[in-house]
Structures are given as C-alpha cells and as structure tokens.
N, C-alpha and C positions, 0 to 999 in steps of 0.2 A: 351440732345442729339444734334448732329450737324444738324442744319437746312439746310445745303447744300446737305445732303444725304437724299434719300427717306425714308419715315417713316418705311416701312417694313425692309429695309436694316439696318437702325439704331436699330430697335427693335431686329433683329437677333443678332447684335453685343452686345447689352446690356442684352440679355435674361439671361445669367448666373448670372447676378448681382441682378435679381429681386427675391423677396421672393416668397413663395408658392402661395399665392392668386393672386398677380400680375402676376406671372409666368403662371398661368392657363389661364388668360385672354390673355397674350401674345401668348401662344401656340395656342389658338383658332384663334386669329386674323391672325397669320402666316399661319396656316393650312387652314383656310377658310376665306380669306379676303373679297371675294364677299358676302358671307353670313353675315359676321360681319358688312359690310357697310349697310345692309338692316335692321338690328335689332334695336329695341329701347334699351335704357339703361337698362330697366328692363329685357328684353329678353336676352341681352348679359350677364347680371348677372346670370340669370337662367341657361343659357347654360354652364356657367363656374363654377357654384356652389359658386358664390360670392354674393356680394350685390351691389346695385347701388352706394353706397358710395365708395366701393372698385374700381368700374369702374371709378369713378371720380378721385380717387387717381392715377389710372393707366394713365388716360389722362394727368394729371399733370406731371407724371414721363416721359411721352413722349414729354414734352415741349409744351403741348397744354392747352388751357384755359378751355376746357370742352368737353363733349361728342359730341356736334355738330361738333366741329373742327375735332375730331377723325374720325367721319363718312365721312366728306368731304375729309380728307387726304387719307383715305383708298380708297374711291371711285375714287379719282383722279388717284391713282396708278393702281387700277384694270382697269380703263378705258383707260390707255395708250396703244399704239400699243405694240405688243408682247414683249417689253423690260422686263416688270416685269416677265412674264411667262418664258422668256428665262433665266433670272437670277435665278429664283427659281427652274426651272426644269432642266436646263442644267448647269448654272453657268457662272458668268460674266467673269471668267478667260478663258473660252473657247469662244473666239471671233468668229463671223461667218466666218472670213477669216483666222483663225489660222491654221497653218500647222499641219499635222498628228502627227509629233513628239511632238509638244507642247501639243496637245490634249491627247496623250498617257501619257505624264509626269503628267499632271494634274489628269487624271483618276487614275493612279497608286498611286500617293500620297494621293488622297482623299479616295480611297478604302482601302488602307492600314491603313490610319488614322482612318477610321470608324470602322474597325475590331479591331484595338488596343484599341479604346475607348470603344467598346462593351465588350472586354475582361476585362476592368477595372471595368465596372459597373455590369456585369453579376453575379448574385448570383448562385454560383456553387452548394450550398446546394439545392436551388430551382430546378436547372437543374436535380439533382439526384432524387429529389422527383418526378418530372415529369416522369423521366425514370422508376422509380418504378411503377408509375401509368400506364404507357404505357405497361409495361410487364404484369401487372395484369388485365388490362381492358378487358371486353367482346368485345367491339368494340371502335374504336377511330375515331373521325371526326375532320377535319381541314378546316377552313373557312377563306377566305380573298377575297377582290375584287381588281381589277387592278393588279399591280405588286405584291401585297401581296397575291393575289390568285395564282400567279406563285409559290411563296414560299410555300403556303399550299399544292399545288400539288406536288412540289418536295419532301416535307416531306412524303406525301402519297407514292410516288414512291419508296423512299428509304426504308421505313419501311415495305411496303408490300413485298419487296424482301426477307426480313428476317422473314417473317411469321406473321407479326402483322396485324390483321384484321382491316383495316382502309379505310376511304373514304375521298375525299376532294370535296369542292364545291366553286364556285365563284359567284353564283347568289343567291339572297336572298330567292327566292321561294324554290330552292333545299335545301338551308341551313336550312330554317325553317321546311321543311319536314323531314330532317334528325334529327333535334333537337326534333321534336315531338315524335320520336321513341326511345329516349335514356332514361336511368334511372341511378340510383346510381352506377351501375356496369360499366358505360361507362365514357369516357374522351372526352372532346370537347375543341379544341384549336382555338382561334381567333387571326388572324394576322393583325396588322395595325400599321404602323409607328407612325402616329399621335395619335392613340387611340380614334379618334373622327369620324370615319366613321359610319354613322347611321346604315347601314345594318349589319356590323360586330357586333356592340353593340347589336342590336336586336336579332341576331341569337344566340350570346353567352348567352344573358339573357334568351332566350327561353330554351336553354340547361340547364342552372342553375335552372330554374323553375321546370324542370323535375328531378332534383336531380343529374345530371351528375357532375363530377369534371370538372371545367372550368379553362382554362389556357389562359393568354394573352401574346402574343409576341409583344411588343410595345416599342417605344422610350420614352414614357411618363408614368411613373409609377403612376402619379396622374390623368390620363385621365379617362373618363367615362368607357372605355373598361376595364382598370385595376381595376376599382371599382367593376365591375361585376365578375371578375375572382377570383378563389380561390388561384391561384398561378400566379405570374407575372415574366416573363423572359424579362429583359430590354435590349434593344439595344441602340446604341449611339444616342444622340441628335445631331441636327445640331448646330454647334457652330461658323461657319464662313460663312458669307453671300457671300463672293466672290468665294468660292470653289464650286465644283459640288457635293454638299452634297446629293441632291436628287437622283443622279445617284448611290450613294454609299449605299443607304438604303437597297437594295436587298442583297448586300454583307454582311452587318451587320446581316440581317435576316438569310442568308444562313450559316453564321458562327454558329448561334444557331442551325440550322437544322443539320449541320455537327456534332456538339457536341452531340446533342440528339441521332443521329444515331450511332455514335461511342461508346457512353456510353451504349446504349441499346445493341449493338452488344457484348460488353464486358459482360454484365449481362447474355445474352443469348448465350454465346460463343459457346458451342457445337452444339446447334441447328443452330446458324448462320453459322458456318463453313459448315455444311451439306447442308444448303439451298443455300448458295452462290455457292457451287460446283455444286449442282443440276441445278440451274438456268443458270450457265455459260455453263454447258454441253449442255443444251437444245438449246443454241444459237450457238454452235460451227459450225454447217454446214452453218451458215449465215456469217461467217467471211472469208474473202478472204486472203489467205496467200501471203506474199511478193513473187515476182517473183524470182526464183533461180538465184543467182549471180548478182542481181541488188538491189540497195538501193533506197528507195522512194525519190523523189525530189519534192519540192513545184512547182506547175505549170508545171511539166514535169515528172510525175511518170510513171513507166512502164505501169500501167493500162490506164493512159491517152494516152500513146503512142499507145497502142493496139487499143484503140477506134478510133484513128485518121488514122490508116493504113488500107489498103484494106484487109490485111491478118489477122487483129485482130479479135478475137472472143468475142461476148458478148458486 
C-alpha cells in the first residue's frame, strides 16, 4: 500500500483484492475505525470472526509491522480534525468550496453507480422469496438505525398502503419489544449497510430466536447481521474512497425497497389496484388543482403569487 495516502483510504482502495477473512477485518476497520483502535488483537479477531494470526496477516497486508502499528495508524486518522469524517461521510471529491454544479455531478455519478452495482449483486431469487414471505406473513417488521432507519420506515410506508400489516422502528427498545411478539408466522427485516450495527444485529437475532423469518438488507453478505438472517439482500459495497459513497448508501437501499414494493404489487395485483385507488381518493380533497389558464413556475407559482397579493385568499 502507498505510504503517502492515509491507511483507511488505502484500505478502501485495496478492499476488493482482499480474501474473505482479511476482508472481514477490513470492513470492520472501515466501518468502525474508532472502535477498532481501542480493541486488543484478540478482541478484533473475535469481532470479525477471525484469529489473531489472521489479524497479524492483515497488518502486514496493510504494510505495517504488527498490530501495535495498526492501532496507532487508525488512531491517528480518527484523531485528525474533520478531514477523515468528511472524506468518509461526504467524499473527498466534494471540496468544501466546490460549486453546486460540481457537487451535483459527483452525486449523480455516485448514486447511479451505487444503484448499478446493487443491481449486479442483488439476488433476484432471494428478492422474490422475500416477496412471497411478505405476502403470506401475519405481520412484518422493519428495523434500522440512522439513515437505515429511514429506509426501514420507507418500506413500511410503501407496503402499508397496499395492505401489508407492517411496522418499523429505529430505536433498540421498540425493536426488541416488537421482536418479542413475533413467531414463525411473521417476517422481520434488518437494514444496515455495514451489517455491523450492534442494535440491528441484536433486534434481528431476537426475532430469529422467536422463530420469525429474518431478512438482512446489507452491503456485506459476510457481516454479523447477514449471519443472523435467513435471507440476505445485498446492496453495493463502497469501492472508491474518493467518491461520495456514503451519501449513495440510501439510494442503493431504496432500490431494494422499490423492487420489493413493485414485485409485491405484482403478486397482489388486484388488491393493490383497489387499495391504491381507495387511498388516492381519500386524499383528493387535500390536493390543490392548478390555477386555470396558468402553468406552475418555480419561485413564482400562481399560489405563491396569491399569497403575496392583498387580494389572494388562503
């Protein structure tokens, strides 16, 4: 690895070349660098399902002499001023002073790339198996924290509109409460890009212990979350450290949500059509029709004009 580039950036660039065991260590270090810097070699091996010897091989693959150097290198990067978090959470191609058109181009390219790579790795047979389970389940629960919680809630919103009895949660107490009430008639989906969020793993494991069918939506099919799940739906892994991959995670997850929604709507076609029509009709009186003879304009719509003029109503 190039010594002039930070350890985490180098690790992201070489991650696709690592084998399964070394890859699990790399994924953990990239997902939880602060935690990795605090662990002992034995603890890191336990967290990643490997051995201390494998961790030592990983250190050498990183161009380091041993585990002590690895901890120091990670701690130095974590301790730097916001540069590391900016690169991982925003993307180094989006400079703090970049113009809006450049930011837009980066985001478009990154989001499209994430969805294309998700389409390449997604197991469509697994998707259809989940759809079959969703259609037959007594009740369905979706759990995730942070942005993955937004994905879980979006799935709930979509499926509830077409008559699927489902709930979502983003905090571990609510998630564990829901998991305590499921059984083999139910389905539980955990969402986590890294597959290493402790709360999501705990909740999905609790649902599995109760006999529910469990599903993981994750970018790491070898992660602890995936190991808990009966079915894994894979999204795209990060492959380029310089791009805004973290911002694209939700788009990869939403592609899976859209696919589940569309396939389930196909399976439940007649019911879906009736329910979509019924729910649309229920909201009709809350839709404001366009003003006659006028076309909407950004920043100057007829409604905006009415609000600004003394004679406007509402």
